[in-house]
N, C-alpha and C positions, 0 to 999 in steps of 0.2 A: 225303338219305340219309347223306351224309358227316358232316353235323353230328350226326345222331342216333347214328351209330356211335361218335363220340368221347365221347358222354355215358356216364359211369360209373354203374352201378346203385347205389342207396344201400346203405351197409353194413348187414349184419344187426344187428338189435337184440338185445342181451343184457341181461337184467335181473339185477342183482347186488345184494347187500346192502352198505350202507355209507353214509357221509355225508361231505361235504367239510369239511375243517377250516375253522373260521370265519376263520382268518388267511390262508387260501389265496384268491387272486383268480381261480383257474381255475374254469371251469364244466365240466359233464360233456361237452358237445359239444366244448369246447376240448381237453380231454384226449384225446378220441376222435380228433380231427383232427390231433393232434400227430404221429401215425405213420399213414401211409396204410394199413398192413395191419391196424390196430387197429379192431375193429368199434365201432359206437356203443354207449354204455353208458347205461342208465337206472338211476339210483340210487334204491333203495327205502329210505326212512328207517325206522329201528327204534329201540328203546330204547338208552340210552347204552352199557350194557355189551355189547350185541349189535351195536354199530356201531363198527367201526374208523375211525380218522381217515384219510381219503383224502389229506389235505394232506401227509402224511408220505411218500407214495409217491415213488419215484424211478424215472426212466426209463420203461420200458414196464410196470413192475410195478404192480399195483393192490392196494389193501387191500380185499379182498372176502371174503365167506363163502358157503359152500354152504348151501342150505336142507337141513334134515334130511329123512330118508326120508318122514316124515309131513307134510312141508311146513311145518314149524315153524322159526322163526328161532332159531339157536343162542344159548344163554344168555339167552333173552328173559325167563326167570323170575327171573333174578338181581336182587336188591334192592340199592338204594344203601345207603351206610353209615349214613344217618340216616332211612331210610324208615320205621322203626318208630316214629318220633316224629311222623309226620304225623297229623292229627286223626282220620281214620278208623281207621288202624292202631292208634293209641293208645287209642281208645275200645274197639275190639274186644279188644285185649289186656287192658285193664283189666277188661272184663266177663268175659272168659274166666278170668283169674286169680282174680277175686272168686268166680265161680261154682264153680270147682274147690275153693277153700278153704272155702267154705260147705258144699258137699256133703261134703267130707272131714271137717269138724268135726262135722256132723250124723251122718254114718256112724259115726264113732268114738264119739260120745256114745251112740247107741242100742246099739252093740255092747257098750260098757262097762256100760251100764245092764242089758242082758240078763245079762251075766256076774255082776253084783252081785246081781241078783234071784235067780239060780240058787243063789248061795252062801247067801243069806238063806233060801231055801226049804229048803236042806239043813239049816240050823240049826234050822228049825221042825220038820222031820221027825225030827231027833235029839232034840228036846225041850229044846234049849238056850234058846230064846226062844219066846214065844207068837206067834200070828198077828197080834195087835194091835201088838206090839212090832216085828214084821217090817214091817208097813205104815208105822209111824212111821219106821223106818230107811230104807225105800225113799223116802219123801217127803223126808226130810232129805237123802239123797244126791242126789236129783233137783234140789232147790232149790240146793244148794251147787255141784254140778258144772255145772249150766246157767249159773249166774252167772259162775263162773270161766271157762268156755269162751267165753261171749259177750263177756266183758270182754277176753279175749285175742285174739278174732277180728280186730279192726281191725289190731292189731300184726302178726298172722299174715298178713293180706292185704298190708300194707305191705312186709313182708319178701319175700312172694311176688312182688310187682311189682318190687322191687329185683333179686331173683334173675333174674326173666324178662328184664329189660332188660340185666342184666350178661351173661347167656347170649347174648342177641341181638347185643350189641355185640361179644362175643368171636367169635361166628359170622362177623360181617362182617370182623373182623380176620383170621381164618383164611382166609376166602375171598380177601381181598386178598393175603395172603402166598402162597397157592397159585397164584393167577392171575398175580401179578407175578413171583415169584421161582422157583416150582417149574415150572409149566406155561408161563409166559411168554406168556400170551394178552392181558395188559393192556399198555398203553403204545403206543408207536409200532411196532406189529407189522404186517408186510406179508405178505399171503397172496394167492397167485394161484389162484383157484378153477378155472381152465380148463386148468391144466397137469396132465397125468396124474400120479398118484402114483408110478408106476414110473419116470418120467423125472425126477422131482424128489423125492428122499427127504426133504429138509428140509420141502417142502410137505406131504408125507404126515405127518410128525411134528407139524407145526403143526395140521393138520386133526384129528389124533388128540388133541392137547392140547385143542383147542376142544371136541371131543366129550366128553372126560373132564370138563372144567369145566362143560359143559352138564348132564351127569348129576349132578354134585355140587350144582348149584344149582337143580334142577328143583323145581317146586311139585307135590307129590303130588295135591293137590286137582284142579288143572287137568290134570295128566297122566292121571288116571283118567278124567276126562270125555272127553278127546281120544282116548285109547286105546280106550275103549269104543265111541266113535262110529266110529273107523276099522275096528275089528274087525267091527262090525255091517254096515258097508258092504262088507266083504270076504267076507261069508258067501256060499257057493255053494250051500248047502242050509240047511234050517231049523236054526239053532243050530250049524252046522258051518263051520269054517274050516281053512285049511292052516297047520300049525305052522311058526313062523318058524325053528325049530332043526332039527327032524327032517324037515320037508317032508311029513309024513303028516297025514291028516285027524284033527282033534281038535275038541272042543267049544269054543264061543266062551268059555264061562265059564272053562274050564281055561286057555286061551290068555291070557285077560285076567288071571287070577290069576298066571300065570307071568311075564308081562311086568311087572305091577305090583309083584311081589315084587322083581324086579331093579331097577325104578325106585326103590322105597322103600329098598332096601339102599344104593344109591348116594346118594340124596337125604338119608338120615338120618345119614350119616357125620359131616359137620361139625356138625350140631345136637347129636348125642349126644356128640361129642368136646368141644364147648364146655360142655355141661352137666356132663360128667365133670370137666373142668378146674375149673369153679366149685365143684363138690362136694368135690374134692380140696383146693382152697384153703380152703373152710370147715372141713373136717376138720383140716387142719394148723393153722389159726388157733385152733380150739377146743382142740386139744392144747397148742399153744404158750401160750395164755392160761392154761390150767389149770396148766401147768408154772411159769409166771412167778408166779402167785398162790401156788403152793406154796413157791417159793423165798423170796418175801417173808415168808410166815408163818414159815418156818424162820429167816430172818434176824432176825425180831422176837423169837424165843424166846431164852432165856438161854443163855449159853455153857456149856461143860463137858460136851459130848457125848463119849461113850466111843468107842474105836476100833471096837467092835462095831457101834455105831450108824452110824458112818461107812461101814462095810462094807455095812450094810443099805441105806443111801442109794444107794450105787453100784449095788447089786443092783436097787433100785427103779427107778433111771434106765434100766438095761438093759431091764427089763421094760416100762417106759414106752415106750421106743423100739421094742421088739418089738411091743407092742400097736398102736402107730401104723402100723407096717409091715403087719401082718396086716389091720387095718381098711382100709388103703389098697388092698391087694390084693383084699380082698373087694368093695370098692366098684367097682374096675375090672372084676372078673368080673361083678358084678351089672349094671353099665351095658352091658357087651358083650352079655350075654344079653338085656337089655331092647331093645337095638338090633336084634337078630335077631328076637325075638318081636314087637316093634312093627312091623317090616317085614312079617312074616307076617300080622299082624292087618290091616295096610293092604291087603294083597292080598285077604284074605277080604272085608273091607269094600267093596272095589271091585266085587266080584262081586255083593254084596247091593245096594249103592246107590252107583254111581260118584259121586265128589265128597265129600259129607258122610259117606258110609259109610267112605270111605278115612280121613278124619280121625278118625272115631270108632274105627275099627279100630286105628289107630296108638296112640291114647290108651289104649284098652282093653288092647292087648298090652303097652304099657309098664307099666300098672298091675298086670297079672297077674304079669309078671316081677318087678316090685318087691316084690309081696306074697310071692312064693315065696322071694326072697333076703333078706327082712327077718328 
C-alpha cells in the first residue's frame, strides 16, 4: 500500500505543434522531465514554415502553436522561396500561362476579325466596294493577321512565363519581409500556447501575428474545400447553418460565400501587390526607354535649335512626367479594383464548385475588372 501511494501518476499528454532543432540533443520526454510540473509533450511535425524550432526554447517556455478553429495547422499553406521551380509546379505554371496566352490571342483575333468584317460590310452597303472585293479584303486580313499573331505567340508566352515567375519570386520576398520584420513570426520565435492571452499580452500579439500571416498565405483552392466541408458538417437543418458573425440562422451557401470572400481578400493581398509592383516596373521601364531613345535622337540632330524649341522641349518633358504619373495612378486603381472583384469572384466560385470554382472565379473577376479599366 505504502509503495503504491508513493507512485506518481503519469503527467497528462499535451499535443502541440513544432519540431526540435536538429542541433538540439534533447528529446520531447527529456524536456518534459526537466521540470516536474511540466506535462509530457508530444511533438506533431508539420511543414517548415508552420514549425517553430524548439531547440531555441529557453527555460520552461516552448515554441508551440495552437491549431486553428478548423483544426488546421497555422501557415501550412505557405510556400518555400523556390517551390514554384519544382517539377510539378513548374509544369502546371507553364501549362497555365500557355493556355491563358493562347486563349487571349485567339479571343483578340476573332474580336478584331468581327470588327473588320463589320467595317467592310458598311463599305459594301455604302457602295464603296463590291461584295467580291469585300471577300478578298477579308481573306487578305485573315491570312496576314493570323500569321502575325501566330509568329508573335511564342514570344508572348515567353514574356508571360518571365512575368509569372517574377511575380512569384516577388511574392515570396514580400512574404519573407512581412513574416521576418513586420509580424516577426519567422526565426527563433518562442510562443507558449498554454498561457492565457489575458495573462500574457506578448503571447496574444504573437498568436495574432501568426493568425495574420496564416491569412496572408492561405491557398484559396484548399481553403474553399475545407470551409465547404466544415460548413456542411455544421448544418443543423437542410442547407442551414448558424452565422459566425451575427449568430443567426443563414443558408450554407451565403455563409460559405461570406467566409471565402474574407479568405480571398486576405490571400490575394500579396499576389496582387507583387503583380502591381511588376506592372509598375514595366511601365516605368517603358517610359524610361522611350525617353532615352528620344534623347539620343535629339542628340543626333544638328545644333542650332531656337529658344522657342527649347521651351517646347521643357513643356514636353513636363507632359511626359505627368503622363507617367497618371498612367501609374490608373494602374494602381485598376489593380485595386481587380483585387476586390477577383475576391468576390472567388467567393461566388466557391459556392458553385469549391476548389476549381474558386480558382476560376478569381481569374474571371480579375479579367472582368481588367476589361472594365482598360
